[in-house]
C-alpha positions in Angstrom: 202.2 67.5 -221.0 200.6 68.8 -224.2 202.7 71.9 -224.0 205.7 69.6 -224.5 204.0 67.6 -227.3 202.8 70.4 -229.5 204.9 73.3 -230.8 201.9 75.4 -231.4 200.3 76.5 -228.1 197.0 77.0 -229.8 196.7 73.2 -230.0 196.7 73.0 -226.2 193.0 73.6 -225.7 190.8 72.7 -222.7 189.2 70.1 -225.0 192.6 68.6 -226.0 193.7 68.4 -222.4 190.4 66.7 -221.4 190.7 64.2 -224.3 194.3 63.4 -223.3 193.3 62.9 -219.7 190.4 60.6 -220.7 192.7 58.5 -222.9 195.3 58.2 -220.1 192.7 57.2 -217.6 191.1 54.7 -220.0 194.5 53.1 -220.7 196.1 53.4 -217.2 195.4 49.7 -216.3 196.7 48.4 -219.6 199.8 50.6 -219.4 200.6 49.5 -215.9 200.2 45.9 -216.9 202.5 46.3 -219.9 205.1 48.4 -218.1 205.2 47.6 -214.4 207.4 49.7 -212.1 210.2 50.6 -212.4 209.2 51.8 -215.8 212.6 53.1 -217.0 213.8 49.5 -217.5 211.0 49.0 -220.0 212.0 52.0 -222.0 215.5 50.4 -222.3 214.0 47.1 -223.3 212.1 48.8 -226.1 215.2 50.2 -227.7 216.3 48.1 -230.7 219.9 47.3 -231.2 221.7 48.1 -234.5 221.8 44.4 -235.3 218.0 44.1 -234.8 217.4 47.3 -236.9 219.7 45.9 -239.7 217.5 42.8 -239.9 214.5 45.0 -240.9 214.0 44.4 -244.6 210.7 46.1 -245.2 210.4 49.8 -246.1 210.2 52.1 -243.1 208.7 55.6 -243.0 210.0 57.9 -240.3 208.2 61.2 -239.8 209.6 63.6 -237.2 208.8 67.1 -236.1 211.8 69.5 -236.5 210.9 71.1 -233.2 210.3 67.9 -231.2 211.2 68.7 -227.6 210.5 65.2 -226.2 212.6 63.3 -228.7 215.1 65.7 -230.4 216.1 64.7 -233.9 219.7 64.0 -233.0 218.5 61.3 -230.5 216.0 59.4 -232.6 215.5 59.7 -236.3 219.0 60.8 -237.4 220.9 57.7 -236.3 218.3 55.3 -237.7 219.1 55.5 -241.5 222.5 54.2 -240.7 220.9 50.9 -239.6 217.8 50.5 -241.7 218.1 49.1 -245.3 215.1 50.9 -246.8 214.2 54.0 -244.8 212.4 57.3 -245.8 212.9 60.1 -243.3 210.7 63.1 -243.5 211.1 66.0 -241.2 208.2 68.4 -240.9 209.1 72.0 -240.1 207.2 74.0 -237.5 206.2 70.7 -235.8 206.7 69.2 -232.4 206.3 65.6 -231.2 202.9 64.9 -232.8 203.1 65.3 -236.6 199.7 63.7 -237.3 198.0 66.2 -235.0 200.2 69.2 -235.8 200.6 68.8 -239.6 197.7 66.5 -240.5 197.7 67.3 -244.3 201.4 66.8 -244.7 201.4 63.7 -242.6 198.5 62.1 -244.6 200.3 63.0 -247.9 203.5 61.4 -246.7 201.7 58.3 -245.5 199.6 57.9 -248.6 202.7 58.2 -250.8 204.6 55.7 -248.7 201.8 53.2 -248.8 201.3 53.7 -252.5 204.9 52.9 -253.3 205.5 50.5 -250.4 
């Protein structure tokens, strides 16, 4: 799974795999309670409609990895600015699905700037 999350294979270490496995085991019961089978219907329920998105009036920061293999840019962040009133979209190059882990300095700078200007 981490091979799909991270662009850089060097981030897929035995320690990272073990940490992810521990986190999944620790949250398995909660996850199953929140999203009972069949789980695909819950993914659809979590998708917000354009009307719901248009009602969001607070600033939104979207940070996306340019090489995200799980959620490609054309499917997720690119359509959102058409529906959000105040959105800042930042795309991090050489980055997969996990910008905070793959580009921690750039992510922290983006987040700090966003929170400072609100």
